[in-house]
C-alpha positions in Angstrom: 143.9 -2.9 212.2 146.8 -4.0 210.0 148.1 -1.7 207.3 147.0 -4.0 204.5 143.4 -3.9 205.7 143.6 -0.1 206.1 144.8 0.3 202.5 142.0 -2.0 201.2 139.3 0.1 203.0 140.7 3.3 201.6 140.7 1.9 198.1 137.1 0.7 198.5 136.0 4.1 199.9 137.7 5.9 197.0 136.1 3.7 194.5 132.7 4.3 196.0 133.3 8.1 196.0 134.2 8.1 192.4 131.2 6.0 191.5 128.9 8.4 193.3 130.4 11.4 191.6 130.0 9.8 188.2 126.4 8.9 188.9 125.6 12.3 190.1 127.1 13.9 187.0 125.2 11.5 184.8 121.9 12.4 186.6 122.5 16.1 186.2 123.4 15.8 182.5 120.3 13.7 181.9 117.9 15.8 183.8 119.2 19.3 183.0 116.5 21.8 182.2 117.0 23.5 178.9 117.1 27.4 178.9 114.0 29.3 177.8 114.3 32.2 175.4 111.7 35.0 175.5 111.6 36.6 172.1 113.3 35.6 168.9 117.1 35.0 169.0 117.4 37.5 166.1 115.7 40.2 168.2 117.8 39.4 171.2 121.0 39.7 169.3 120.3 43.2 168.0 121.0 46.4 169.8 118.6 49.4 170.3 119.5 52.4 168.2 118.6 56.0 169.1 117.0 57.8 166.2 118.9 60.9 165.2 117.6 64.0 163.4 116.6 67.6 163.7 113.2 68.1 165.3 111.5 71.5 165.1 108.2 73.3 164.8 106.9 76.1 162.6 104.2 78.7 162.9 102.4 80.9 160.4 99.2 82.9 160.1 97.2 84.5 157.3 94.6 87.2 157.5 91.4 86.9 155.5 88.3 89.1 155.3 85.3 87.1 156.5 82.8 86.2 153.7 80.0 84.7 155.8 78.1 86.0 158.8 76.2 83.8 161.3 73.2 85.5 162.9 71.4 84.4 166.0 67.8 85.6 166.5 65.4 84.5 169.2 62.0 85.3 170.6 60.5 84.4 174.0 57.2 84.5 175.9 56.2 84.4 179.5 52.6 83.3 180.4 50.7 81.9 183.4 50.6 78.4 181.9 52.9 76.4 179.7 50.3 76.0 177.0 49.8 79.8 176.8 53.5 80.4 176.7 54.0 77.9 174.0 51.1 79.2 171.9 52.3 82.9 172.2 55.8 81.8 171.3 54.6 80.0 168.2 53.0 83.2 167.0 56.1 85.3 167.6 58.4 82.7 166.0 56.1 82.5 162.9 56.4 86.3 162.5 60.2 86.2 162.9 60.7 83.3 160.5 58.5 85.0 157.9 60.6 88.2 158.1 63.8 86.3 157.9 62.7 84.5 154.7 61.5 87.8 153.3 65.1 88.9 153.4 66.0 86.2 151.0 67.3 83.6 153.4 67.1 80.1 151.9 65.7 77.2 153.9 69.1 75.5 154.1 70.5 78.7 155.8 67.9 78.8 158.5 68.2 76.4 161.5 66.7 76.1 165.0 69.5 76.3 167.5 67.4 76.2 170.6 63.8 75.7 171.9 62.6 75.4 175.5 59.6 75.8 177.8 60.4 76.0 181.5 58.6 77.1 184.7 59.7 80.1 186.6 59.4 80.3 190.4 58.6 82.8 193.1 61.6 84.3 195.0 61.3 81.5 197.6 61.7 78.9 194.9 58.8 76.8 196.1 55.9 77.8 193.9 55.7 78.0 190.1 55.1 81.6 189.2 54.8 81.4 185.4 56.2 79.6 182.3 58.8 81.0 179.9 59.1 79.7 176.4 61.9 80.6 174.0 63.1 79.7 170.5 66.4 80.6 169.0 67.3 80.6 165.2 70.6 80.6 163.5 70.9 82.3 160.1 73.7 82.0 157.6 74.1 85.4 155.9 76.3 85.5 152.8 76.7 89.2 152.4 78.9 90.5 155.3 78.4 94.1 154.2 74.7 94.1 154.9 74.6 92.3 158.2 73.6 95.5 160.1 70.6 96.1 157.9 69.5 92.4 158.2 69.7 92.6 162.0 67.7 95.8 162.1 65.0 94.2 160.0 65.0 91.0 162.2 64.7 93.0 165.4 62.4 95.9 164.4 60.1 94.1 162.0 60.6 90.4 163.0 60.2 91.0 166.7 63.5 89.3 167.7 64.5 90.0 171.3 67.7 88.0 171.5 70.1 88.8 168.7 73.8 88.2 168.0 76.2 88.0 165.1 79.6 86.5 164.3 81.8 86.4 161.2 83.6 83.5 159.6 84.8 81.9 156.4 82.7 79.7 154.1 85.8 77.6 153.3 88.3 77.9 156.2 90.3 74.9 154.8 91.7 77.0 152.0 93.1 79.6 154.4 94.4 76.8 156.7 96.2 75.1 153.8 97.9 78.4 152.9 99.0 79.0 156.5 100.2 75.4 156.8 102.4 75.7 153.7 104.0 78.8 155.3 104.3 77.0 158.7 106.2 74.1 157.1 108.5 76.6 155.4 109.1 78.2 158.8 109.9 74.9 160.3 112.4 74.1 157.5 114.2 77.4 158.0 114.5 76.8 161.7 115.8 73.3 161.2 118.3 74.5 158.6 119.6 77.1 161.1 119.9 74.4 163.8 121.7 72.0 161.5 124.2 74.6 160.4 124.8 75.5 164.1 125.4 71.9 164.9 127.7 71.3 161.9 125.5 68.7 160.2 123.6 68.6 156.9 119.8 68.6 156.9 118.3 65.5 155.3 114.8 64.5 154.1 111.6 65.0 156.0 110.7 62.0 158.2 107.5 63.2 159.8 105.1 66.2 159.7 102.4 66.8 162.3 99.7 69.5 162.4 99.4 70.8 166.0 96.7 73.4 165.2 93.7 73.4 167.4 90.4 73.2 165.6 88.2 76.2 165.1 88.6 79.6 163.4 88.4 82.7 165.6 85.4 84.9 165.0 84.3 88.3 166.1 81.1 88.1 168.2 78.5 90.9 168.5 75.4 91.0 170.7 72.8 93.5 169.5 70.3 95.3 171.6 66.7 94.4 170.8 65.6 98.0 170.4 68.2 99.9 168.4 66.8 103.2 167.1 69.8 103.9 164.9 71.1 101.8 162.0 73.3 98.9 163.3 76.9 99.0 162.1 79.1 96.0 162.4 82.7 96.5 161.0 83.8 93.3 159.4 87.6 93.6 159.7 89.8 90.5 159.1 90.2 87.0 160.7 93.6 85.6 161.5 94.0 81.9 160.6 97.0 80.4 162.5 98.7 77.0 162.0 101.4 75.3 164.0 103.3 72.2 162.6 106.0 69.9 163.9 108.5 68.6 161.3 111.2 66.0 161.9 114.2 66.0 159.5 116.8 63.3 159.1 120.5 64.1 159.2 122.1 63.6 155.8 
């Protein structure tokens, strides 16, 4: 092959190669898939900031004398048949309720907390031996200093055989609010000490959470059904405790 032909072929091959490259680039540009953004561009351009502050908790408790008693009084009957047990229980319950109301208990302060009629079985557990019926009343008593006398009357004159008593507050929210105020003050004092130790200045409150579990503790007494001497129930005091969590900003 002569040199002139060889040069011509090289020129043609070069031109074809350039044309192919240009066509390929044009195809890529024309068919390029646009990028997909998840989320707004504004959100993607921001950076995550870590919240700074002084986070602490506070505890406080207040002691209050109970002003309300909650009495439990029940009767029961055991008879050969369910009907007989229920009928006998009704008579005993009527006597008990009449004695409770004679003590001055209002209808709104007298509730039925339990009632049942169930069979009892022989030691082998195969045969019904008898039937036991029971009824339990809950009484709200507003004079904590006369609880013992009330229980004596309920047992000795009302015929109650299952008796108990507990003490509480008619309005526990007032005591809780008082303790909560003290708990927040305790949290602030702790936060101030932490801020001073860290060399920063305490700012405004950002969040307050009450971590107190529900319920007010109460002393519980179970009274024997046949108490020959006068029943005495010291009232004492109840402790209402509150725990809070308080978050402060750094000024």
